[in-house]
Biopython code that builds the backbone (N, CA, C, O; Angstrom):
import numpy as np
from Bio.PDB.StructureBuilder import StructureBuilder

atoms = [
    (1, "MET", "N", (0.846, -1.183, 0.000)),
    (1, "MET", "CA", (0.000, 0.000, 0.000)),
    (1, "MET", "C", (0.887, 1.240, 0.000)),
    (1, "MET", "O", (1.856, 1.300, 0.757)),
    (2, "SER", "N", (0.579, 2.213, -0.821)),
    (2, "SER", "CA", (1.404, 3.416, -0.888)),
    (2, "SER", "C", (1.076, 4.351, 0.274)),
    (2, "SER", "O", (-0.024, 4.336, 0.826)),
    (3, "GLU", "N", (2.077, 5.166, 0.624)),
    (3, "GLU", "CA", (1.887, 6.119, 1.710)),
    (3, "GLU", "C", (1.020, 7.272, 1.230)),
    (3, "GLU", "O", (1.101, 7.662, 0.065)),
    (4, "PRO", "N", (0.187, 7.826, 2.116)),
    (4, "PRO", "CA", (-0.593, 9.001, 1.713)),
    (4, "PRO", "C", (0.329, 10.187, 1.464)),
    (4, "PRO", "O", (1.383, 10.305, 2.089)),
    (5, "ARG", "N", (-0.067, 11.054, 0.559)),
    (5, "ARG", "CA", (0.761, 12.224, 0.240)),
    (5, "ARG", "C", (0.797, 13.176, 1.424)),
    (5, "ARG", "O", (-0.191, 13.370, 2.132)),
    (6, "ARG", "N", (1.972, 13.762, 1.612)),
    (6, "ARG", "CA", (2.111, 14.764, 2.664)),
    (6, "ARG", "C", (1.286, 15.988, 2.305)),
    (6, "ARG", "O", (1.018, 16.256, 1.134)),
    (7, "ARG", "N", (0.894, 16.715, 3.323)),
    (7, "ARG", "CA", (0.071, 17.909, 3.128)),
    (7, "ARG", "C", (0.778, 18.939, 2.248)),
    (7, "ARG", "O", (0.122, 19.610, 1.450)),
    (8, "ASN", "N", (2.075, 19.077, 2.371)),
    (8, "ASN", "CA", (2.828, 20.044, 1.574)),
    (8, "ASN", "C", (3.613, 19.347, 0.472)),
    (8, "ASN", "O", (4.779, 19.659, 0.233)),
    (9, "ALA", "N", (2.967, 18.407, -0.191)),
    (9, "ALA", "CA", (3.617, 17.666, -1.266)),
    (9, "ALA", "C", (3.018, 18.077, -2.610)),
    (9, "ALA", "O", (1.830, 18.382, -2.711)),
    (10, "CYS", "N", (3.849, 18.077, -3.614)),
    (10, "CYS", "CA", (3.414, 18.385, -4.974)),
    (10, "CYS", "C", (2.362, 17.355, -5.404)),
    (10, "CYS", "O", (2.600, 16.156, -5.261)),
    (11, "PRO", "N", (1.208, 17.787, -5.926)),
    (11, "PRO", "CA", (0.181, 16.833, -6.342)),
    (11, "PRO", "C", (0.573, 16.006, -7.564)),
    (11, "PRO", "O", (-0.068, 14.995, -7.851)),
    (12, "VAL", "N", (1.607, 16.414, -8.282)),
    (12, "VAL", "CA", (2.034, 15.686, -9.475)),
    (12, "VAL", "C", (3.048, 14.607, -9.125)),
    (12, "VAL", "O", (2.894, 13.453, -9.525)),
    (13, "CYS", "N", (4.098, 14.983, -8.369)),
    (13, "CYS", "CA", (5.187, 14.032, -8.127)),
    (13, "CYS", "C", (5.411, 13.687, -6.659)),
    (13, "CYS", "O", (6.138, 12.740, -6.358)),
    (14, "GLY", "N", (4.804, 14.430, -5.742)),
    (14, "GLY", "CA", (4.934, 14.124, -4.325)),
    (14, "GLY", "C", (6.132, 14.752, -3.628)),
    (14, "GLY", "O", (6.309, 14.570, -2.424)),
    (15, "LYS", "N", (6.960, 15.493, -4.368)),
    (15, "LYS", "CA", (8.113, 16.160, -3.755)),
    (15, "LYS", "C", (7.629, 17.345, -2.916)),
    (15, "LYS", "O", (6.493, 17.790, -3.076)),
    (16, "PRO", "N", (8.481, 17.858, -2.026)),
    (16, "PRO", "CA", (8.090, 19.026, -1.231)),
    (16, "PRO", "C", (7.758, 20.228, -2.118)),
    (16, "PRO", "O", (8.381, 20.440, -3.158)),
    (17, "VAL", "N", (6.777, 20.998, -1.692)),
    (17, "VAL", "CA", (6.314, 22.165, -2.443)),
    (17, "VAL", "C", (7.336, 23.289, -2.374)),
    (17, "VAL", "O", (7.912, 23.553, -1.318)),
    (18, "ALA", "N", (7.559, 23.950, -3.511)),
    (18, "ALA", "CA", (8.440, 25.119, -3.573)),
    (18, "ALA", "C", (7.577, 26.371, -3.463)),
    (18, "ALA", "O", (6.531, 26.466, -4.106)),
    (19, "GLU", "N", (8.007, 27.317, -2.662)),
    (19, "GLU", "CA", (7.234, 28.545, -2.440)),
    (19, "GLU", "C", (6.886, 29.240, -3.761)),
    (19, "GLU", "O", (5.761, 29.708, -3.931)),
    (20, "ALA", "N", (7.822, 29.310, -4.678)),
    (20, "ALA", "CA", (7.602, 30.015, -5.949)),
    (20, "ALA", "C", (6.642, 29.280, -6.887)),
    (20, "ALA", "O", (6.102, 29.892, -7.809)),
    (21, "ALA", "N", (6.421, 27.998, -6.675)),
    (21, "ALA", "CA", (5.592, 27.210, -7.591)),
    (21, "ALA", "C", (4.347, 26.637, -6.916)),
    (21, "ALA", "O", (3.706, 25.743, -7.469)),
    (22, "LYS", "N", (3.995, 27.134, -5.734)),
    (22, "LYS", "CA", (2.870, 26.575, -4.973)),
    (22, "LYS", "C", (1.649, 26.366, -5.838)),
    (22, "LYS", "O", (1.345, 27.247, -6.642)),
    (23, "PRO", "N", (0.948, 25.299, -5.737)),
    (23, "PRO", "CA", (1.096, 24.175, -4.824)),
    (23, "PRO", "C", (1.975, 23.063, -5.386)),
    (23, "PRO", "O", (1.905, 21.925, -4.920)),
    (24, "PHE", "N", (2.785, 23.374, -6.364)),
    (24, "PHE", "CA", (3.654, 22.387, -7.002)),
    (24, "PHE", "C", (5.089, 22.551, -6.528)),
    (24, "PHE", "O", (5.405, 23.489, -5.796)),
    (25, "CYS", "N", (5.966, 21.628, -6.951)),
    (25, "CYS", "CA", (7.370, 21.698, -6.545)),
    (25, "CYS", "C", (8.212, 22.472, -7.549)),
    (25, "CYS", "O", (9.301, 22.938, -7.213)),
    (26, "SER", "N", (7.723, 22.614, -8.779)),
    (26, "SER", "CA", (8.520, 23.258, -9.827)),
    (26, "SER", "C", (7.615, 23.726, -10.961)),
    (26, "SER", "O", (6.440, 23.364, -11.032)),
    (27, "GLN", "N", (8.185, 24.531, -11.837)),
    (27, "GLN", "CA", (7.449, 24.979, -13.021)),
    (27, "GLN", "C", (7.110, 23.784, -13.909)),
    (27, "GLN", "O", (6.062, 23.768, -14.555)),
    (28, "GLY", "N", (7.985, 22.790, -13.943)),
    (28, "GLY", "CA", (7.733, 21.597, -14.752)),
    (28, "GLY", "C", (6.470, 20.867, -14.320)),
    (28, "GLY", "O", (5.674, 20.446, -15.160)),
    (29, "CYS", "N", (6.284, 20.716, -13.006)),
    (29, "CYS", "CA", (5.075, 20.047, -12.514)),
    (29, "CYS", "C", (3.841, 20.913, -12.750)),
    (29, "CYS", "O", (2.762, 20.386, -13.023)),
    (30, "LYS", "N", (3.983, 22.237, -12.649)),
    (30, "LYS", "CA", (2.863, 23.130, -12.969)),
    (30, "LYS", "C", (2.454, 22.932, -14.423)),
    (30, "LYS", "O", (1.268, 22.845, -14.738)),
    (31, "ASP", "N", (3.450, 22.862, -15.308)),
    (31, "ASP", "CA", (3.177, 22.690, -16.737)),
    (31, "ASP", "C", (2.548, 21.332, -17.028)),
    (31, "ASP", "O", (1.626, 21.240, -17.838)),
    (32, "ARG", "N", (3.035, 20.273, -16.377)),
    (32, "ARG", "CA", (2.459, 18.939, -16.583)),
    (32, "ARG", "C", (0.996, 18.908, -16.146)),
    (32, "ARG", "O", (0.158, 18.306, -16.818)),
    (33, "ASP", "N", (0.687, 19.557, -15.019)),
    (33, "ASP", "CA", (-0.690, 19.597, -14.543)),
    (33, "ASP", "C", (-1.581, 20.358, -15.529)),
    (33, "ASP", "O", (-2.681, 19.908, -15.846)),
    (34, "LEU", "N", (-1.108, 21.506, -16.012)),
    (34, "LEU", "CA", (-1.873, 22.279, -16.990)),
    (34, "LEU", "C", (-2.113, 21.461, -18.256)),
    (34, "LEU", "O", (-3.214, 21.478, -18.806)),
    (35, "LEU", "N", (-1.102, 20.757, -18.714)),
    (35, "LEU", "CA", (-1.252, 19.923, -19.905)),
    (35, "LEU", "C", (-2.320, 18.847, -19.694)),
    (35, "LEU", "O", (-3.082, 18.542, -20.611)),
    (36, "GLN", "N", (-2.377, 18.272, -18.491)),
    (36, "GLN", "CA", (-3.413, 17.280, -18.193)),
    (36, "GLN", "C", (-4.811, 17.900, -18.302)),
    (36, "GLN", "O", (-5.720, 17.282, -18.857)),
    (37, "TRP", "N", (-4.985, 19.113, -17.777)),
    (37, "TRP", "CA", (-6.282, 19.784, -17.884)),
    (37, "TRP", "C", (-6.621, 20.077, -19.342)),
    (37, "TRP", "O", (-7.755, 19.860, -19.770)),
    (38, "LEU", "N", (-5.662, 20.561, -20.098)),
    (38, "LEU", "CA", (-5.920, 20.941, -21.488)),
    (38, "LEU", "C", (-6.187, 19.742, -22.390)),
    (38, "LEU", "O", (-6.865, 19.875, -23.409)),
    (39, "SER", "N", (-5.662, 18.573, -22.027)),
    (39, "SER", "CA", (-5.859, 17.378, -22.850)),
    (39, "SER", "C", (-6.952, 16.470, -22.289)),
    (39, "SER", "O", (-7.029, 15.295, -22.651)),
    (40, "ASP", "N", (-7.797, 17.007, -21.407)),
    (40, "ASP", "CA", (-8.897, 16.258, -20.781)),
    (40, "ASP", "C", (-8.419, 15.100, -19.919)),
    (40, "ASP", "O", (-9.161, 14.141, -19.706)),
    (41, "GLY", "N", (-7.183, 15.175, -19.417)),
    (41, "GLY", "CA", (-6.688, 14.156, -18.495)),
    (41, "GLY", "C", (-7.304, 14.308, -17.120)),
    (41, "GLY", "O", (-7.509, 13.317, -16.419)),
    (42, "HIS", "N", (-7.604, 15.539, -16.724)),
    (42, "HIS", "CA", (-8.307, 15.827, -15.472)),
    (42, "HIS", "C", (-9.722, 16.235, -15.839)),
    (42, "HIS", "O", (-9.944, 16.933, -16.828)),
    (43, "ARG", "N", (-10.666, 15.797, -15.040)),
    (43, "ARG", "CA", (-12.054, 16.182, -15.277)),
    (43, "ARG", "C", (-12.733, 16.484, -13.955)),
    (43, "ARG", "O", (-12.391, 15.902, -12.925)),
    (44, "ILE", "N", (-13.678, 17.379, -13.986)),
    (44, "ILE", "CA", (-14.478, 17.695, -12.814)),
    (44, "ILE", "C", (-15.736, 16.853, -12.907)),
    (44, "ILE", "O", (-16.439, 16.912, -13.916)),
    (45, "PRO", "N", (-16.042, 16.059, -11.865)),
    (45, "PRO", "CA", (-17.209, 15.183, -11.917)),
    (45, "PRO", "C", (-18.508, 15.979, -12.074)),
    (45, "PRO", "O", (-18.654, 17.073, -11.530)),
    (46, "GLY", "N", (-19.416, 15.419, -12.805)),
    (46, "GLY", "CA", (-20.717, 16.046, -12.993)),
    (46, "GLY", "C", (-21.464, 15.308, -14.083)),
    (46, "GLY", "O", (-20.926, 14.385, -14.694)),
    (47, "PRO", "N", (-22.686, 15.704, -14.327)),
    (47, "PRO", "CA", (-23.449, 15.030, -15.376)),
    (47, "PRO", "C", (-22.817, 15.296, -16.738)),
    (47, "PRO", "O", (-22.325, 16.392, -17.007)),
    (48, "SER", "N", (-22.838, 14.289, -17.581)),
    (48, "SER", "CA", (-22.250, 14.475, -18.904)),
    (48, "SER", "C", (-23.195, 15.302, -19.767)),
    (48, "SER", "O", (-24.415, 15.242, -19.615)),
    (49, "VAL", "N", (-22.622, 16.055, -20.653)),
    (49, "VAL", "CA", (-23.392, 16.882, -21.577)),
    (49, "VAL", "C", (-23.048, 16.395, -22.973)),
    (49, "VAL", "O", (-21.899, 16.473, -23.408)),
    (50, "GLU", "N", (-24.041, 15.899, -23.656)),
    (50, "GLU", "CA", (-23.835, 15.405, -25.007)),
    (50, "GLU", "C", (-23.669, 16.581, -25.951)),
    (50, "GLU", "O", (-24.226, 17.655, -25.727)),
    (51, "GLU", "N", (-22.907, 16.371, -26.998)),
    (51, "GLU", "CA", (-22.706, 17.424, -27.988)),
    (51, "GLU", "C", (-24.049, 17.830, -28.574)),
    (51, "GLU", "O", (-24.854, 16.979, -28.952)),
    (52, "GLY", "N", (-24.282, 19.117, -28.645)),
    (52, "GLY", "CA", (-25.536, 19.619, -29.187)),
    (52, "GLY", "C", (-26.590, 19.889, -28.132)),
    (52, "GLY", "O", (-27.580, 20.560, -28.422)),
    (53, "GLU", "N", (-26.411, 19.384, -26.900)),
    (53, "GLU", "CA", (-27.371, 19.663, -25.836)),
    (53, "GLU", "C", (-27.257, 21.114, -25.427)),
    (53, "GLU", "O", (-26.163, 21.678, -25.409)),
    (54, "ASP", "N", (-28.366, 21.708, -25.104)),
    (54, "ASP", "CA", (-28.376, 23.103, -24.673)),
    (54, "ASP", "C", (-28.447, 23.141, -23.155)),
    (54, "ASP", "O", (-29.383, 22.604, -22.563)),
    (55, "MET", "N", (-27.468, 23.769, -22.523)),
    (55, "MET", "CA", (-27.430, 23.843, -21.066)),
    (55, "MET", "C", (-28.579, 24.688, -20.519)),
    (55, "MET", "O", (-28.890, 24.587, -19.333)),
    (56, "ARG", "N", (-29.216, 25.513, -21.340)),
    (56, "ARG", "CA", (-30.294, 26.375, -20.863)),
    (56, "ARG", "C", (-31.583, 25.605, -20.627)),
    (56, "ARG", "O", (-32.563, 26.196, -20.174)),
    (57, "GLU", "N", (-31.620, 24.315, -20.913)),
    (57, "GLU", "CA", (-32.811, 23.516, -20.658)),
    (57, "GLU", "C", (-33.140, 23.476, -19.178)),
    (57, "GLU", "O", (-34.292, 23.239, -18.814)),
    (58, "ASP", "N", (-32.148, 23.705, -18.305)),
    (58, "ASP", "CA", (-32.364, 23.699, -16.862)),
    (58, "ASP", "C", (-32.978, 25.005, -16.378)),
    (58, "ASP", "O", (-33.233, 25.157, -15.184)),
    (59, "GLY", "N", (-33.217, 25.941, -17.276)),
    (59, "GLY", "CA", (-33.755, 27.226, -16.888)),
    (59, "GLY", "C", (-32.689, 28.205, -16.435)),
    (59, "GLY", "O", (-33.005, 29.267, -15.900)),
    (60, "LEU", "N", (-31.442, 27.859, -16.642)),
    (60, "LEU", "CA", (-30.342, 28.735, -16.257)),
    (60, "LEU", "C", (-29.794, 29.401, -17.504)),
    (60, "LEU", "O", (-29.179, 28.743, -18.343)),
    (61, "ASP", "N", (-30.008, 30.673, -17.630)),
    (61, "ASP", "CA", (-29.458, 31.413, -18.763)),
    (61, "ASP", "C", (-28.121, 31.989, -18.367)),
    (61, "ASP", "O", (-27.968, 32.527, -17.270)),
    (62, "SER", "N", (-27.145, 31.879, -19.263)),
    (62, "SER", "CA", (-25.826, 32.430, -18.931)),
    (62, "SER", "C", (-25.573, 33.725, -19.628)),
    (62, "SER", "O", (-24.509, 34.320, -19.457)),
]
sb = StructureBuilder()
sb.init_structure("model")
sb.init_model(0)
sb.init_chain("A")
sb.init_seg("    ")
for serial, (resi, resn, name, xyz) in enumerate(atoms, 1):
    if name == "N":
        sb.init_residue(resn, " ", resi, " ")
    sb.init_atom(name, np.array(xyz, "f"), 0.0, 1.0, " ", f" {name:<3s}", serial, name[0])
structure = sb.get_structure()
């Protein structure tokens, strides 16, 4: 079983957090995390929206 990540650990690699790159350890880990978001590697849980569906069906106009 792996050890839980330390509170002040980089979420990408687990190394100690650097003040200049918080909450990451380096610019490289910041960039890797951003790349994951941009390539749909990270997702926020929620109901799926099919292509062509209109979000305003819920009565919420943006």
